[in-house]
N, C-alpha and C positions, 0 to 999 in steps of 0.2 A: 219388658224388663223395667225395673224401677229406676235404674241409673240411666240418665240421659245419654244418648249416643254422642260421642265426641270423636274428633280427629278422623283418620282414615279417608281423607278427602280424595287422595289419589286412587285408592281402591274403589271407592264409590263411583268416581268418574269413569274408571275403566269398565265397570259393570254396566253402568247406564249407557255408556257409549256403545258397548256390545249389543245391548238391547235395541238401541236406536238403529244400529246396522241391521239387526234382525227385522225391524219394521220394514226395511227397504228390500227384504228378500235375501239377506246374507246371514243365515243362521250360524251358530257356532257353539262350541263347548269351551267352558272355562274350568280349568282344573285348579281348585283352591286348596292347597296343602299348607298346613301349619301345625305347630305343636298344640296339644290339648290346652285349652284355657286361653289361647291368644286372642280369641274373639271372632271366630269364623261365623258362628250362629248369630251373634249380635250384629255383625256386619250385614249378613244376608237378611235378617229381619228388617234392618233399617232400609236397605236397598229395596226390599219388597214393599215397604210402606211408601217410599219415594215413587217408584215406578207405578204402583197401583194408583197413586194419586194422579198419574198422567195417563191412566186408562189401561195399563197392562194387567194381565191376569197372572197371578202368582200361585203356584202349586208346589208343595213340598212333600217329598217322600223320605222316610228315615230308615236307616239300617239299624239293627239291634244286635248286640253282642250275645249270640246264642251258641258260642263255641263252634264245635264241628257239626252241630245239628243243622242250624240254618233254616230259614223259611224261604223257599224259592220266590224270587221276584218281589220280595217284600216292599222295597221302596217304590217300585212301579205300581204295584197293586194299590198302595196307599194313595199315590198321585192319581191313578185312574179312578179310584173311588170318589175323590173330590171332583174330578172333571165330570163324572157321571151325575153327581148331584147338581151341578150348575149347568150342564149341557146334556140333559138326558137323551134328547132326540138324536143329537150328533153321535153320541156314543152308541146308542141303540142301532143306528144305521151301520156303523162299522162292525158291530158284533154280528148283525144279520149277514153281512158280507164275509166276515171272518169269524165263523163260529168258535174256533179255538180260543178266541179272546175272552169268551164267556168264562173260561177258567180263572181269569183275573178279575173280572168286573161283575160276574153274575153268581148265582147260587148253584148248588149241585144240580138242582132240577132244571136249570136253564141250559145245562151243558149237554149237547147232543153226544150220542155215542161216537167214538172214534170211527172215522171212515177212511182214514189214510194212515200212512206210516207215521211213527213218532216224529221222524225228521220233518215230514211235510207239515204236521200239526205245529211243530215248534216254529218252523218258518212262517206259517200262517199267523201264529200268535205274535211273533216279532213284527210282522208286517202290520198286523192290527194295531199294535201299540203305536207305531209310527203314524198310522193313519188317524188314530184318535188325537194324537198330539197336533197333527196338521189340521184336523177338522175343528179343533178348539182354539185355534190361533188365527188371527187376521192382522193385516197392517194397522187397523185401528185399535186392535186389542191383541198385541203380541203376547206370547206365552213365555213366562219365565219358569222353567222347571228346575227346582232345587233338589238335588239328591244328597242327603247328608250322611256323613260317616261311612263312606264306601270302603274304608279299611275293614269294616265288619261285613261287607256284602258277600252274599253267597255266590257260588260259581255261576248260577243261572242269571243272576242280576248283572254280574260282570259281562257275561256274554251278550245280554240284551242291550246293555249300554254301548258296547262296541258296535252292535248292529244299528242302533239309533244314530250314532255318530256317522256311520258309513252311509246312511240314507239322508243326511243333511244336504239339502239342495237349494230350495228357495223359500222354505217355510219361515214365517215370522216367529221363530223359536230360538230361545237361548237356554242352554242346559248348563247348570253350574253343579259340578261334582266336588264335594268336600271330603277331605280325609286327614287323618292325623299322621304327620310325618314321624313323630316319635314312636309310633307303633309299628313302623315298617322295618322289621328285621330282614336280613338278607334273603330269607326264603319265604317271605310273606307273599301270599298269592296276589295281592293287589299291586305289588311293585312292578311286575312285567306288564300288567294291563295299563297302569298309569304311564309307563314308558312308551307303550305302543300308542296310546291315545295322544300323548304329547307330540308325537311325530305327525299326527293327522293335520292336513292343511287348514282344516276348519277349527282347530283347537288352539288355545293359548293357555299359558300358565300364569297365574296371578299369585305373587308372593304376598304373604301377610306376616310381616315381621312384628316382633314385640314392640310396644310403645317405647319411644325414645324422646329425650329432651322435653320440649314443650308439650308434646302429645301426652306424655305420662303425667306431667303437671296438671294439664287440663282434665285428664281422666280422674286423677286422684281428687281434684277439687269437686268434680261431679259426684263421685262416690261419697265423699265426706260432707258434701253440702256447703263447703267453704274452702277458700284457698288454704293449702297447707304450707307451713314454713319450708324454706328451701332445704334446710338440713333434714327435715322429715322426708321430703320428696327424694333427696339423695339416698337416704337409708332405704326407702322403698325400692328405688332403682337397684341398689346393691342386692337386696334380698329377692325381690320378685322378678328382676331382670326384664321388666316391661310386660310380663304376662298379665293380661287383664284379670283373669280369674284369681290368680295368686294375689295380685294387688288389692282386689276388692276384699278378699278374705282377710288379708292383713289389716286393712283399714278398719273393717268392721269389728275385728278382734281388738283393736287399739293399736294404731300405727306407731305410737311412741313406746311400745313394749317390744322386747326381743322374743317373747313367747310365741311359739308356733301354734296357731289354732288347731284344736284336736281334729276338727273336720278336715282341714287341709292336710294335716300330718297323716291321717288315715288314708287319704287319697294317694299321697305320695308313697307311703310305705307299701301299698298294695302291689306296686310293680316289683319291689324288692322281694316280697314274700313268695313270689313265683320262682325264685332262684333256688338252686340246691344249697345245702348247708356250707359247703366249701366256698362257693361264690359269695354267699351272704357274708361270711367272715372277711373275705377280701374287701368287699364293699364297706363293711364296718370299719376296717382298718383304714381305707382310703378316706372315710369321712373325718377321721381324726386329723387329716392333713388339710381339710377345708375343701374348697371348690375344685382345686386342681393340684396335681402332684406329679413330679417327674417320674416317669416309669421306672428308671433304675432305683430311685429312692423307695418307691412302693415295693419293688421286688426285694430290696434289702430289708425293709421293715417286715415284710412277710416272712423272710428268712429268720428274723430275730423274734418273731411272735410265736410263742409256744402253742397257741390255738390254731395256727395255720399249718396244715399237713405239708410235709416236704413234697416237692415235685408237683404241686397242684396249681401253681400260679398261672401258668400258661392257659390251662383249660378254664380256670375260674375267670381270668381276665377276658378270654374269648367269649364266654357266655355272657358276662356282664355287658360287654360291648354289643353283642348280638341282640340282647334284650333291651338295648337302649337305656340301660341304667348308667353306664359309663360310656364316654365317647373319647375319641382322640382329638385334641384341640391344641393347635400350635405346638405339636410335638409332645404334649403332655397328656396324661390320663386325667379326664375331668368328668364330674357328674353332669348328667344331661341338663340339670338345672340346679342352681345354688340352693334352693329350698329343699331339694331332694337330699343333698348332703346334710342340711340342718335336720331334716326329719330322721335320717338314719342315725346321726350322731346323738340326737336327743333321746333316742330309744335305747341307748346303751346303758347298762348298769354301771355303778361307780367303779367296780373292779375291772370291767371291760374297758372303760375309759382310760384308767390308769395303765392297763396293760398295753393298749394301743399306742398311747403316747410314749411309753417306755420303749416300745419296739422302734419307733421313729428316733428316739433319743440315742439308742444303741446304733442305729443305722447312720446317724449323723456324727458319731464320735470323732471320726477322722476327716470329716468333710471340710474342704477349704474354699469351695466355690462361693461367689458373692451371695450373700443372704443366708449362708449356712449358720452363722452365729445367731441371727434372728430366729431361724427355725429351731435351733437348739434351745434358745431362751423360751420360746413359746411352748415347746413340748415339755421342757423341764418344769415350767410353772404348772402344767396340767398333771404331772405325774403324782405328787409334786416332789421336785428335787431342788430345794432352794439354793444351796451353794452353787450348783451348776447354773441355775437360772440367773443368779447375780453376775457371775463371771461372764456368761454368754451375753447378757444384756449390755454389759459394759463394752464387750467386743463389738456387738451389733451397733451400738451408738457410735463407736469410732469408725466403723465401716460406713455408716450413714453419713457421717461428717465428711469423709473422704469423697463420697460420690455426690455431695451437695444435696442431701435429702433432709432438710431440717425438721419436717414433721415427723419422720421416722426416728431421727436422732432424739427428738424431744420425748417420743413415746418410750424409747429404750432407757433414756436417762431417768425418766420418772419411775420406770420399773426398778432401776438401781436404787433410787431414793426410797421407794416403798420397802425394798428388801433389806435396806441398810441395817436397821436395828435387829432384824430377825437373824442375821448371820454376821455379827460384828467381826468375827475372826477373819472371815473371807473378805469383808469390806475393807479391813485394814491392809489387805494385800494389794488393793487397787493403787494406781499411781497418783491419784489425786485425793485430797481430803474432801469431806462432805461439803464444806463451804464452797470449794471450787467446783464440785459437781453441780451444786445449785446455780452457780454463775454460768456454767456451761449450758445448763438446761434453760436458763433465762435467755441466753443468746440464741439457742435453737428455737425457742418459742417466738422470739422477736422475728427471726428470719422466716418463720412459718406463718407470720401474720397474726399470731396469738399475743397481742400486746398486753392484754390484761393478765394473762398467765405469766408473761415475762416479768411484769412488775411484782406479782406475788412471789415468784421464785427469787427475784433479786432482793426483795425485802427479807426473805428467809436467809439468803446468803449473808446479809449484813448481820443478822442475829447470830448466825453460826460462825462468824469470823473469830479466829482464835486470838488475834492481837490487833492493836490499833492500826498498824499499817495495812493488814489484810482487810480490816473493817473499812478503812478509807478507800481502798481499791473497790470494795464491794459497793460503797456508797456512790462512787463515780459511775459504776455500772448501773446502779439503780436510777441515778439521775438521768442517764441517757435513755433508759427504757421509759421513764416518766415523760421525757420529751416526745417519745413515740406515741404516748397516750394524750398529748397536748396538755398535760398537767404541768405547766411551766413553773408556777410558783413553787410547787413541791420539788421540782427538779433543781431550781435555784437554791433552795434551802439545803438539799442533800449535797450539792456540789460545794457550797460554802462550808458545810460541816466537814467534808472530805479534805478541803484545803487546810482547815484548822488542825485536823488530826494528822496530816502529813508533815506539817512543819515547813520551814522556808527553803530547805536544801533542794537544789535542782535534781530532778529525777524524772523518769518516764511517767511514773504515777502522778507526779505533780503536774506535768505537762498535760496529761489527760484531764485532770481535775480542773485546771485552768481553762482548757479548751471547752470543756462541758459547761463550765460556769459562763463563759463568754457567749456560747450558743444560747443558753437560757436567758441571759440578759438581753440579747438581741430579740428574742421572741416576746419579751415583755415590753419592748419599745425603748429600752435603755441603750440606744445605739452607740453613744459616745463611750460609755463604760464598756460595752461589748467590744468595740474596736481596740480600746486600750488593753483589756485583759487578753484578747486574742493575740495581740502583738507580743505580750509577755509569754503567752503559751507557746507561740511559734519559736521564740528565742530559747525557752527552756527545752522544748522538744528537740531543737537543733543541737543544743549542747548535750542532750541525753542520747542523741542518735536515734530518735523515734520518728521515722518518716511519716507514719500513719497519723500520729498526734499533730505533727506539723501540718499535714495536709488538711486535717479537720480545722485547725486554727486559721489557716489561710482561707478556707472556705467561708468562715464567719467574717473575716476581714473583707472578703470580696462582697458578701451579701450586704454588709454594712455600708459599702461604698455606693452612694446614690447619685453623686454628682457626675461621676465619670463612668459611663457604661462600658466603654472600651477597656478601661483599667480593670474594672470588675471582671470582665470576661477574661482578660489576660491572667488575672490572679486565679480564677477558677480553672483555667486551662493548665496552669502550672501545678495547681493542687491536684488535678486529675492525673497528670503525668506521674506525680509522686505516689499517689494512692494506688495506681495500677501496679507499682513495684512492691507493694506491701500486701500483707494478708489481712486486709481490713475491708471487706466488701461493703459493709454498712456505710463507711465514709465515702467510698467510691460512688455508691448510688446517691448519696446526699449531694455530692458534687455534680453528678450528671443531672439530677433534678434541678439544681440551682442554675446550671448552664441553660437548661431548657426554659425555666421561668425568666431568666435574664433576657433571652432572645425574644420570648413571647411578649413580655411587658414592654419591650422596646419596639414592638411592632414588626419584628423580623420573623415572619411566619415560616419562610422556607428553612431558615437555620433552626428555628424552634422545632419544626417537624423532624428535621434530621437528628437533632439531639434527643428528642423524645423517642423516636424509633430505635435509635442506638441504645438508649438507656433501658428501654423495655426489653430489647433482645438480651442485653447484658444481665438484667435482673433474672430473666428466665434461665440463662446459662448458669447463673449462680444459685439457682434453686430458691430465689428470693422474690418471686413474682408477687407474693402477698405480704412481704415485709413492708414496714412503714414507707420507705421511699420507693420500693418496688411498685406498690399499688398507686402511689402518687404519680409515678412516671406513666403508668397505664392510663390513669384518668387524664393526665395532661395530653397524652397522645390522642385520646378520644376527643378531648375538647378542641385540640388544634385541628383535627380532621373535620370536626363540625364547623369550625370557623372558616375553614377553607372550602366548605360546601359539601362535605360528605355527610349525608343524613341517614346512612344505612344503620340498621339495628346492630347492636353488638352481638358477636357470636356467644352462644350459651356455654361459655367455657369457665364460668365462675362458680358452677354448682358445688364443686368440692372445696371452695375457698372458705376461710373463716367468716362468720356472720358479718363482722364489721367490714371486711374487704368486699363482700357481696353488696353491702349497703352502699358503699362508696361508688362501686361500679354502676349500680342501679341508679344512683342519683345523677351521675354524669351522663348517663344515657338519656336522661330526660330533656337535655338540650335538643337533640335531634328528634326525639319523640314529639316534643311540642311543635317544632317546625314542620314535621310531617303531618301533624294533625291527629295524632293518636288520641282517641277519645278518653282513654283511661288515665291520662297523665295526673289529674288531681288525685285519683285514688292511689296511684302508685306512689305519689309524693306523700300522701297521708300515711301509707304503710311504713315510710321511713322515719316518721316523727319520733318513735322511741329512741332513735340514734341522735336526736338533736342535742341532748346534754353532753354526749361524748365528743361530738365533732361539729363545731360551729360552721365550718366551710361546707360540710355535708348538708347542714340545715339550710344554709343560704342557697346552695345549688338546687336542692330539691324544692324548697319553698318558693324560690324566685320563679322557677319554671312552672310551678303550680299556679302562681299569680298570672303568669303570661297565658297559660292554657285556659284558665277561667275567663280571662278577658276575651280570648278568641272565641270562646263558647257563648259569649254574651252575658256571662254571669259577673257583671262588673262590680256589684255590691259585695259579693263574696270575695272577689279578687282584692278589693281594697281592704276588707276586714282581715283577710289572710296576710296581706302585706304588713299591716299594722301589728298583728300578733307575732309574725316572724321578726319584724324590726325590734320589738321589745325584747325578744329572746336574744337577738344578736347583741343588743346594747348591754344585756346582762353578762355576756361572755367577753365581748370585745369593747373597745372604747366607743363612746357615742358617735365619734366621727370616723367609724370604720368605712373604708373606701368602697366596699361592696354595697354599701347603702346607696351609692349613686345609681348603680344598676337597678337595685330593688325599687328605689323611689321613682326612677324613670318609668319602670313597668307599671307602678301604681298610678302614676300620672296618666299613662295611656288609658288605664281603666276609667279614670276620672273624665278624661277627654271624650271617650266613647259614650259614657253615660250622659255627659253634658250635651253632646251632639244630639242624642236621641231625645232628651227632654226639651231641648231648645226647639227641635223640629215639631214637637207636640205642643208647643206654646207654654210649657211649664216653667216655673221659676227655677233658675240655676244659681241663685246667689250663694247658697250654702256650698255648692260644688266649687264655685270660683274661690271662695274663701279657703276651702280645703286644698285646692290646687296651689294657691299662693303659699300656704304653709308648707306644703311638700317641696315646692321649688326653693323656698328659703332654706330648708334643711339641706337640700342638695348643694346650694351655693356655699353654705357654712362648711359642709364636709369637704368640698373642693378646696376651700381656703385653708382649713385647719387640719384636715385629715391626710393630706398627701405626705409621702415619705419625708422624713426629716432632711431638710436641706435640699430636697429635690423638687420635682414637678410631676404633675399627673402624666402618665403615659398615654399612648394613643387610645387605648381602650377606655380609660377613664375620661379622657377629653371627649371621646365620641358619645359616651352616655350622658355626660354633662350637657353637650349640645342637644342631644335627644330630649333630655328633660326640659330644657328651655323651649324647644319646639312643641312638645306635648302640652306644656303649660299654655302656650299661645293658642293651640288648637282647642283646649278646654275653654278658653275665654272667647272662642269664636273668631280669633284673629288669624286670618289666612296670610301668614308671612313666609313666602318662599325662601327668603334669605336665611331664616333660622333653620329650615330643612336643608338648604344647600350647605350650610355650615356643618351640619351633622353628616351629610354625605361626604364632605371633604375630610372630616376627621376619621371617617371609616375607610379611607383610602388605603390603609395598611393591609386590607384584604379580607374583611369579614363579609363573605358573600351574601349570606342570608340577611343580615341586618342592613347591609347596603341596599339590597332589593326592597326590603320593607320600608326603609327610609325614602327611597325613590318613589314608592307608592304614595306616601304621605306628601312628598314634594309635588307630585303630579296633582293631587287634590288641591293643594294650596295654589299652584299655578292656574288650575282651572277656575278657582274662585276669583282670581284676579283677572281672568279673561285671556290668559296666554294659552290658548288651546293648542297651538303647535308644540310649544315646549312641554305642555302637560302630556300630550300624546307621545312625544319622544321618551319622556321619563317613564311613563306607564308602560310603554312597549318594552323598554329595557328591563323594567322590573318584572314584567310578565315572562319574558324570555328566560330570565335568570331563575325565577321561581320554578318554572317548569323544568328547567335543566337540572336543578338540584332536588326536585321532588317535594317542594314546600307547598303542599296541597292547599291549606287555608289561605295562604298568601296569594297563590295563583288564582283561586276563586275570587278573592277580594279585588285583585287588580283587573281581572276579566270583567267583573261586574262594573267597575268604574269605567272601563273603556266602552262597555255596552251602553250604560246609562247616559254617558256624556256624548255618545256617538263620535268617539275619537278615532274610529277606524278599527284598530285592533284586529281580532280574528276575522277572517273572511266569513261572509254569510254562508253557512253550509248547505249542501244539498242532501237529499235523503241517503245517498250512497257514501257520504263522508264517514259516517259512523262505522266502526268495525262491527263484525257480527257479535263479538262479546260485549261491546259497548251498547249495542242494540238490546241484547238480553238484559244487561244491567238496567238500562233505561226502562224497559218494560216492567221490571220488578219494582223499580223506584216509583213508577206510576201507580203501582198497587199499594203504595204507602209503606213499603218494607224498609227497615233500617239497613245500614251497611252489613251488620252482622247477619241479619235474616237473609239478605240477598246472597251473602257468601255461603250460607248454609244451603240455599236452594241450588246454587251453581257449583258448590263444592270447591270454593276458593276462599282465601282468607279475607277477613274484613279489611285489612290493609290494602289488599289488591283491589277490592271493590272501591275503596276510597280513591285509588289512583284512576280507575276507570271513570268514576263520577267526576273527578277533576277534569279529565280529558274531554268528556262529553259536555260538561258545562262550558269549557273553553270553546269547543267546536260550535256549540249552539249560541254562544254569546250570552249565556244566562248567568245570573248572580247567585242562584240557588236552585235547589232541587225542584221546588214548586214551579218556578218560572221555566225550568228546563222542560218539565212535563207539558206545560202550556204551549211552549214554542214547538215542541215535538208534535203535539196534537194538531196545531195549526198547519204544520208543514207535512202532515200525513206520515210522520215517522212512527206513529203508534197505531196499531190495529184497533178495531172497534172494541174488542174485549178489554185491552189495556186502558183505552180512553174511558170506557165506562167505569172501570175500577177506580181510575183516578178521580173521576167526577163523584163517585160514591164515597 
């Protein structure tokens, strides 16, 4: 196959383990059933290559679809023919003893005349097959017999397989039998045989599910020859449902098109063409409903369809299910595969399409169940019946709003807007004018995380407003959506214009305009003005009786309060209590976000974690996970978990999110990925660079972690250059004294210090590096003095990174000053586990340089224990290397039996020069898991790196001669 084999590690491991058991005299049968195209053959070809490389013999026999005719024993005859070509003497000996076997492996001339009953000859033939398989297998060269497509097997082959399995005793033999589950109707002859074999004590069933999540992404990248965008992978998952063959066909035909490749469509339609005409019509009707349809609705549509004969639904439905075209899924009638529904639907003529949708529209006329309006809208659009489509789309949008489904609400409101001019008389009957529909759509877009679309719709609402007051309200809405896009200057302008258009009289509209202006002013750094306007907004909102606007204004007042953290928290808590009593979830989430940041920047991690988790749960309950402050709460929750020592990967639950939200989530995950030692962090960060102009914080998060990862990888010059490019970008968006620059520059100083250390050890001149380090530290000190919050002081995190920057500057200069590192450790006492451990490592180095070995050992030991506990692999390796080089004690000298069996396997492959990815492929585990094993064995061996680990292992006899020779070569 041209496409590289990917994923399926669990299945590969199961099959190779079964063959390993066969080597020791425990033969077995593996039943491998899956739908067509899932990848059975691809899997077995790969396994065959793997085990053949380890000395096994692999033989494959195929069944062919010949209908009722069939060729007796076809898969076994093919397999025995291969064995005869490679082991002619062994096969000849069995044929001599079992003459009936010549019927499968010899020519007609070789076959002696029958000398016994047919039953005796058949038993002799069966015994001969078992004896050939046994003769051609040995512990040193076990036999893997693959029998493909047994759903097409003739009766004789099925009987012979049952016999072979019954004779499994101690042969070094593994039999793998594959079949298509989607071909097994109730009366299929393979079904009872498979059930019987599955009950045999020497058989096991191996499930092969469609690709999911990361497996599909990896496979799609392998087929396309490049990583595909998340949105494209998500679309492939929806259409191909993880089926390998379908996915490959869609990608090769153009993954970004909705067209179904003709070759794939023909394959899918073949199954339908076997049905009778009445059943075909029912299947066509079902395809108009999509992948799944409630059975009562399908029956009602069939009753309203002139092309469906009366009284035929039961029989047609039964046949469609029996032939595996339709299935029962979660109480509904569903197509076996989503692409099958596509293939059937795309084959309908225009008149057939219209008739099918009209039948469903008639069936849905009086339906009131949730989602009925959305169904009516969809079918009315396809008929087409535009008046019904407009009315139903409006009803569907209202239903979606009630159940907190903003993405669906947006989709239906946009349908209303598209149809507005086509049926103006019907549009005039809706309860809201077009300008208000635009504002509602903008709100839905924002709650769904589609901020760009929200701004577009809000701008259109301003243009569509019928009078100055309505236009002012629309401008305030636009300003708030612009804040969600971080376009603060434009938001300030729109809010100011809204205030001018509204006039001075107190009102709810003026309260919101003032509150929005105050929030925008705060975001551009005009804190005094923001506090003054927010106070006016709260007063006007109170007079107008608008609790939501008052809560929003109180939030701005609280955020502007930098001198008194407790007062700020009280104000936010008061604002939250009011917001929870209103119908303004956006303000509520903004308050929850600021409560979280308030606690985080004060160094109160337990309270921050509590607020973040509660806010994230609330956002999910409101259907606003990907709304501006919903995604902010998610990223804060992830950041706080990382700071508290959780380096686990994020669950892959952002695939359906808008692109920007996915980018924010991916950027935040880089904190833990860098600490874990994921090798692809720089590449993942680079993939996020198109989002830099949109979100400066995203740029800082992704880029800063890329700088850190490059430094860990020894690419210090690239790290420094990356930091400078990122810093220039940040200064173009934020002020030159942006506080995040302290973190970024401290990381760049670490890269400078690493490079200076290496050059100094080599006797090279480091003057230029010292000058660079001095300039970078000066920038940090300037930012710390002038960039901190107005009237406030740096928080614990800022002070910790300032202390780190000073210590890294000293390290770059070759000045081992433990006090600078102790100061950094002290500032990190608020609870940053990873950075505290990393700083203790550097403190241990400084103590060692000053001769305080006892203190150095204590600090290094603490750092190592913490790094191992949280899974910070690069840090653990670095600290273990320091302990070993300095002979500070550290890990006990291991004996050969200290390594686990898996660690020994990893070490043997590392000795052969394989990378973590290559080791993972050989052992069928992930590269990340290999990285953990490497970290553990380095620590146990007291080695600072892979090469030294191999040397130590060889000296201690932990590697066999073969591995040692490979390492030396």
